[in-house]
C-alpha positions in Angstrom: 0.0 0.0 0.1 1.0 3.6 -0.6 1.2 6.4 1.9 -1.9 7.1 4.0 -4.4 9.8 3.0 -4.1 12.2 5.9 -7.2 13.9 7.2 -7.8 17.0 9.2 -11.2 17.0 10.8 -13.2 20.1 11.7 -16.2 19.6 14.0 -16.5 16.9 16.6 -20.2 16.7 17.1 -22.1 13.4 16.6 -21.1 13.2 12.9 -17.4 14.0 13.6 -17.3 11.6 16.4 -19.0 9.1 14.1 -16.3 9.5 11.5 -13.6 8.7 14.1 -15.5 5.6 15.3 -16.0 4.4 11.8 -12.4 4.7 10.8 -11.4 3.0 14.1 -13.9 0.1 13.5 -13.3 -0.5 9.8 -9.9 0.9 9.3 -8.5 -2.3 7.8 -11.4 -2.8 5.4 -11.3 0.8 4.4 -7.6 0.6 3.6 -8.1 -2.4 1.4 -10.9 -0.8 -0.5 -9.1 2.6 -0.8 -5.8 1.0 -1.7 -4.2 2.8 1.2 -4.9 3.7 4.8 -7.0 6.7 5.8 -5.7 8.4 8.9 -6.9 11.4 11.0 -4.0 13.6 12.0 -5.6 16.7 13.4 -8.9 17.8 14.9 -10.6 21.0 15.7 -13.7 21.9 17.7 -15.0 24.5 20.1 -14.5 22.5 23.4 -11.3 20.4 23.7 -12.5 18.9 27.1 -15.9 17.6 26.0 -16.4 13.9 26.3 -17.3 12.7 22.9 -17.0 8.9 23.5 -13.8 8.7 21.4 -10.1 9.2 22.1 -9.0 12.5 20.5 -5.8 12.8 22.4 -4.0 10.8 19.8 -4.6 13.6 17.2 -3.1 17.0 17.0 -5.5 19.7 18.4 -6.0 22.9 16.5 -7.8 25.9 18.2 -8.2 27.9 15.0 -10.3 25.8 12.7 -9.1 27.6 9.6 -5.4 26.7 10.5 -6.3 23.1 9.4 -6.2 24.2 5.8 -2.5 25.2 6.2 -1.3 21.9 7.7 1.5 20.3 5.7 0.6 16.9 7.2 -3.0 17.0 6.0 -4.1 16.0 2.4 -7.9 16.5 2.9 -10.0 18.6 5.3 -13.3 17.2 6.5 -15.7 20.0 7.4 -18.4 19.1 9.9 -18.8 22.6 11.5 -22.1 23.5 9.7 -23.6 26.8 8.8 -23.9 28.4 5.3 -21.3 31.1 6.0 -18.9 31.9 8.9 -16.1 29.5 10.0 -17.3 26.7 7.7 -17.2 28.7 4.6 -13.8 30.4 5.6 -12.3 26.9 6.1 -13.7 25.6 2.8 -12.3 28.5 0.9 -8.9 28.2 2.6 -8.8 24.4 2.1 -9.3 24.7 -1.7 -7.1 27.7 -2.1 -4.3 25.5 -0.6 -5.0 22.8 -3.1 -6.3 20.3 -0.5 -9.4 18.1 -0.9 -12.6 19.1 0.9 -15.2 16.7 2.1 -18.2 18.3 3.8 -21.7 17.3 5.1 -22.8 21.0 5.0 -25.9 21.2 2.9 -26.5 24.9 3.6 -23.0 25.9 2.6 -23.1 23.8 -0.7 -26.6 25.1 -1.5 -25.5 28.8 -1.0 -21.9 28.6 -2.2 -21.5 25.4 -4.0 -20.8 26.9 -7.4 -18.1 29.2 -6.1 -16.4 26.2 -4.3 -16.8 24.0 -7.3 -14.9 26.5 -9.4 -12.3 26.9 -6.7 -11.8 23.0 -6.5 -11.5 22.7 -10.3 -9.1 25.6 -10.5 -6.8 24.0 -7.8 -7.2 20.5 -9.2 -8.6 19.5 -5.8 -11.5 17.2 -4.8 -14.7 18.7 -3.5 -17.2 16.0 -2.2 -20.4 16.4 -0.4 -22.4 13.1 -0.5 -23.2 13.4 3.2 -25.0 16.8 2.5 -28.0 15.1 1.0 -30.0 12.2 2.6 -27.4 11.0 5.1 -26.0 7.6 4.3 -27.9 7.2 1.0 -25.5 7.4 -1.9 -27.9 9.5 -4.0 -25.4 12.1 -5.1 -23.1 9.3 -6.4 -26.0 7.5 -8.0 -26.9 10.6 -9.9 -23.4 11.8 -10.7 -22.0 8.4 -11.7 -24.6 5.5 -12.0 -27.1 7.6 -14.0 -24.5 9.7 -15.7 -25.6 8.5 -19.2 -29.2 9.5 -18.7 -31.2 12.6 -19.2 -33.1 13.1 -16.0 -36.7 14.2 -16.4 -37.5 14.7 -12.7 -35.9 14.1 -9.3 -38.0 14.2 -6.1 -38.5 12.7 -2.8 -38.6 12.8 1.0 -35.6 14.8 2.0 -36.3 15.6 5.7 -36.5 12.9 8.4 -38.0 15.1 11.1 -41.0 16.0 8.9 -41.4 12.4 7.8 -41.3 11.2 11.4 -44.0 13.7 12.4 -46.3 13.0 9.4 -46.2 9.2 9.7 -46.6 9.4 13.4 -49.8 11.5 12.9 -50.9 9.1 10.3 -50.4 6.0 12.5 -51.9 7.4 15.7 -54.4 10.1 14.6 -52.6 12.9 16.5 -52.2 16.5 15.7 -49.0 18.3 14.6 -48.2 20.1 17.8 -48.5 17.0 20.0 -46.3 14.9 17.8 -43.8 17.7 17.2 -43.2 17.9 21.0 -42.6 14.1 21.1 -40.2 14.3 18.2 -38.2 17.0 20.3 -38.2 14.8 23.3 -36.8 11.9 21.3 -34.2 14.0 19.6 -35.7 13.8 16.1 -36.5 17.6 16.1 -34.4 20.5 17.3 -35.5 22.9 20.1 -36.2 25.4 17.3 -37.5 23.1 14.6 -38.3 25.8 12.0 -35.4 24.9 9.8 -36.9 21.4 9.3 -40.7 21.9 9.6 -40.8 25.0 7.3 -39.0 23.1 4.5 -35.7 25.0 4.5 -33.5 21.9 5.2 -35.3 20.0 2.4 -34.8 23.0 0.0 -31.1 23.0 0.6 -30.9 19.4 -0.4 -33.3 19.8 -3.4 -31.2 22.6 -4.9 -28.2 20.4 -4.8 -29.9 17.4 -6.3 -31.4 19.5 -9.1 -28.0 20.9 -10.1 -26.5 17.5 -10.4 -29.5 15.9 -12.1 -30.0 18.7 -14.7 -26.6 20.3 -15.1 -27.9 23.6 -13.9 -26.2 26.1 -11.6 -27.3 25.8 -8.1 -30.3 28.0 -7.4 -31.4 27.7 -3.9 -32.9 31.1 -3.9 -35.5 29.9 -6.6 -36.7 27.0 -4.5 -40.4 27.5 -3.6 -40.6 26.0 -0.1 -43.4 25.4 2.4 -43.6 23.1 5.4 -46.0 21.0 7.4 -47.0 23.3 10.3 -50.6 23.6 9.0 -51.3 19.9 8.3 -54.0 18.5 10.6 -54.8 15.0 11.7 -58.1 15.6 9.8 -56.1 16.2 6.5 -54.2 12.9 7.1 -57.5 11.1 7.7 -59.2 12.7 4.7 -56.2 11.8 2.4 -56.3 8.2 3.7 -60.0 8.0 2.8 -59.1 9.1 -0.7 -56.3 6.7 -1.1 -53.3 8.9 -0.4 -50.7 9.6 2.3 -49.3 13.1 3.1 -45.5 13.5 2.6 -43.4 16.5 2.5 -41.8 16.2 -0.9 -39.1 18.2 -2.8 -39.6 18.1 -6.5 -37.4 19.4 -9.2 -37.8 19.4 -13.0 -36.0 21.2 -15.8 -37.4 21.8 -19.3 -37.8 24.7 -21.8 -40.0 26.5 -19.3 -37.2 26.8 -16.9 -36.0 25.1 -13.7 -38.9 24.1 -11.3 -37.9 23.5 -7.7 -40.5 23.2 -4.9 -40.7 21.8 -1.4 -44.3 21.3 -0.2 -46.6 18.7 1.4 -48.2 16.4 -1.2 -50.8 13.8 -1.3 -49.0 10.7 -2.4 -51.0 7.8 -3.9 -50.7 4.6 -1.8 -49.5 2.8 -4.8 -46.4 4.9 -5.0 -43.2 3.7 -3.1 -42.8 7.1 -1.3 -46.3 6.5 0.4 -44.7 3.6 2.3 -41.6 5.5 3.5 -42.1 5.9 7.3 -40.3 7.4 10.3 -37.1 9.3 9.9 -36.2 7.7 6.7 -35.4 9.6 3.5 -36.1 8.5 -0.1 -35.3 10.0 -3.5 -36.7 9.1 -6.8 -34.9 10.0 -10.1 -36.5 9.3 -13.4 -34.0 8.8 -16.3 -34.8 8.5 -20.0 -33.1 5.1 -20.3 -32.8 3.8 -16.9 -36.4 4.5 -15.9 -37.3 5.1 -12.3 -34.6 4.9 -9.6 -35.3 4.8 -5.9 -32.8 5.6 -3.3 -34.0 5.0 0.3 -32.4 4.7 3.7 -31.4 6.6 6.8 -31.2 10.3 6.0 -29.4 11.5 9.1 -27.6 10.3 12.3 -24.0 9.8 13.2 -23.5 6.4 11.6 -25.2 7.0 8.2 -23.7 10.4 7.7 -20.2 9.3 8.8 -20.6 6.5 6.3 -21.2 9.0 3.5 -18.2 11.1 4.7 -15.8 8.2 4.7 -17.1 6.9 1.3 -16.0 10.3 -0.1 -12.6 9.9 1.4 -12.3 6.5 0.0 -12.9 8.0 -3.5 -10.3 10.6 -2.9 -7.8 8.1 -1.6 -8.3 6.1 -4.9 -8.0 9.3 -7.0 -11.5 8.9 -8.1 -13.1 12.3 -8.3 -14.3 14.6 -11.0 -16.3 17.8 -11.2 -18.4 18.1 -8.0 -21.7 18.6 -10.1 -21.0 15.8 -12.5 -19.8 18.2 -15.2 -17.3 21.2 -15.2 -18.6 24.3 -13.4 -18.4 26.2 -16.7 -20.8 23.8 -18.3 -23.5 24.3 -15.7 -26.4 26.3 -17.2 -27.9 29.3 -15.5 -31.6 28.5 -15.9 -34.4 30.9 -15.0 -37.1 29.7 -12.6 -40.2 28.1 -14.1 -43.5 29.9 -13.9 -45.5 27.5 -11.7 -48.9 29.0 -12.8 -48.9 27.0 -16.0 -48.1 23.6 -14.2 -51.0 21.3 -14.5 -52.1 18.9 -11.8 -54.7 18.0 -9.2 -55.0 19.6 -5.8 -56.3 19.1 -2.3 -57.6 22.3 -0.8 -58.9 22.3 2.8 -60.8 25.2 4.3 -61.8 25.9 7.9 -65.0 27.8 7.7 -67.9 29.1 9.9 -70.8 26.8 10.1 -73.4 28.9 8.4 -75.5 28.9 5.3 -74.0 29.9 2.0 -70.3 28.9 2.8 -70.1 26.0 0.4 -71.8 28.1 -2.4 -69.2 30.9 -1.8 -66.3 28.5 -2.1 -67.8 26.8 -5.1 -68.5 30.0 -6.9 -64.9 31.2 -6.3 -63.6 27.9 -7.8 -66.0 28.2 -10.8 -65.1 31.7 -11.6 -61.3 30.9 -11.5 -61.8 27.9 -13.9 -61.2 25.2 -11.3 -63.2 22.0 -11.8 -64.2 20.3 -8.5 -63.8 16.4 -8.5 -65.1 16.0 -5.0 -66.0 17.9 -1.9 -66.1 16.7 1.7 -67.6 18.5 4.7 -66.8 17.3 8.3 -68.6 17.9 11.5 -68.3 21.0 13.7 -65.2 21.3 15.9 -65.0 22.6 19.5 -64.7 26.2 18.3 -67.7 25.9 16.0 -65.8 25.7 12.8 -66.3 23.1 10.0 -63.6 21.6 7.8 -64.3 21.6 4.0 -61.9 19.7 1.7 -61.9 19.9 -2.1 -60.1 17.7 -4.6 -59.8 19.3 -8.0 -59.6 17.9 -11.5 -56.4 18.4 -13.3 -55.9 22.0 -14.2 -53.4 24.9 -14.1 -52.1 26.0 -10.8 -52.9 29.7 -11.4 -56.5 28.8 -11.4 -56.4 27.5 -7.8 -54.3 30.4 -6.8 -56.8 32.8 -8.3 -59.7 31.1 -6.4 -57.9 31.3 -3.1 -57.1 35.0 -3.7 -60.8 35.6 -4.3 -61.6 33.9 -0.9 -58.8 35.7 1.0 -60.4 37.9 3.7 -63.8 36.2 3.4 -65.7 36.3 6.7 -66.7 32.7 6.0 -63.2 31.4 6.5 -62.0 31.2 10.1 -58.5 30.1 9.1 -56.1 30.2 6.1 -56.7 27.4 3.5 -54.2 24.6 3.1 -53.4 23.8 -0.5 -51.5 20.5 -1.1 -50.5 19.1 -4.5 -51.3 15.6 -5.6 -48.3 13.6 -6.8 -48.8 12.4 -10.4 
C-alpha cells in the first residue's frame, strides 16, 4: 500500500465523532478498499475537554479551525462545523485555495456557495465531495453523478427531511395533531428545540437545490426553490387523504425543461400505490427518472452519526483512490444558469382544505370562487363541527393549471366565511 491519506477533521459533534468511530472500527477494510490507509492527523472543535466517547488525544489539536487548511501533514479537510457562512465557509475556501481536498456534510454551505467552491476546486485540481450533505448515508449524489450519468433526468423528487417524515407518519399512525407529535419528536431528539429549519421546508430546500443541479446540469439556485412546510397539516387532513387513497408526505420536486427550472418543497398527497407512500419514520427516499434507466429509488437513513459518517468516509475512499471529478458531474463552466419556471402553468390535481364558519352559504361561496377561477371540482367533503364551532371543508380538484387554484384562493382571501387560512396541497402524479 502507498502512503496514507491524511485527514484534518473540523467539527467533533455526533457526525465528527462518528467518522472517528467508523475509521477505528473499519480501518483495515477501508484501507483495502481505498488502496491505502485513511488516517486522521488533526482535529478542531470549540470545546477540547468535552467527552465525545472517542479518544481524541492521539490527534493534533488545533484551536483555530481555519489553520487546518494550512497543515502540511493533511491532504484532505473534512468540514463538519455547519452553517452556510462563517467558519465553515472560511475553512472551505482556505482548504481549496491551498490545493487540499474538501469533504463536507454541510448542505446549507453547498446550497448557497457550491458553485463558487466547485470553481475553486477545479481551478486547484482538488477534490470537493459532499455526499453526506443530502440524505445522510444514502448514496444518491453518487447515484446521480455516476450511476445515472448517461441518462437525461426528467425529474428528481423525494422525502428529504427525516424530522418531517417522522412527524407526518406518526400523525398518520396514531391520529394525533401536529403540535403534539412535534413535542414528542423534540423529546426523542428527532427535532431541534427550534424546529423551523426542518418543519418549514428550509432543510429540504437546501438538499433539493443540490440534487437539481447534479440531475439537470444547472447552476445551483437555492434562492429559486419555492418552499413550504408542514405546520398547518391537521390530523383531519391525514385522515381525509387516507380515505381518498393517499398519504401526506413533504416532498421536494425538481424538473428542468424549456419552461425553466422548477424546484418546490411542499406537502403532497402521495398515492398509496407509490413507493414514497410507504416510507415511514425518519427515513429519506429520493426518486430519479431517467430516459433510459427509468425510475430509480434511493432509500435509507437520512441522518444520524452512523449513516452520515458512512457517506463522509465513502467520499474519503474515493479521494484516496484518486476517483473524483467535477463536483456537479460536469465542469462548473458547463452548468447552465436557468431561470425559474412559472408555476402558474403547471397542471395537476390539488387538495384544498378550508376551515369555515358553520353557516348557510359557505359552500356556495367556495364553489363560486372555484368556478369563476376555472377550477373544476372532482369531490367535496364536509366534516362535522369542531369545538370552536368551525367546520372543515376539503376539495379535490380535477387536473388544471395551478394559477386557477391560486386565483380562487385569492378571491376567498379575507372572506368572513373562512375562520383560518386554507391549506393547499398538490397531488403527486
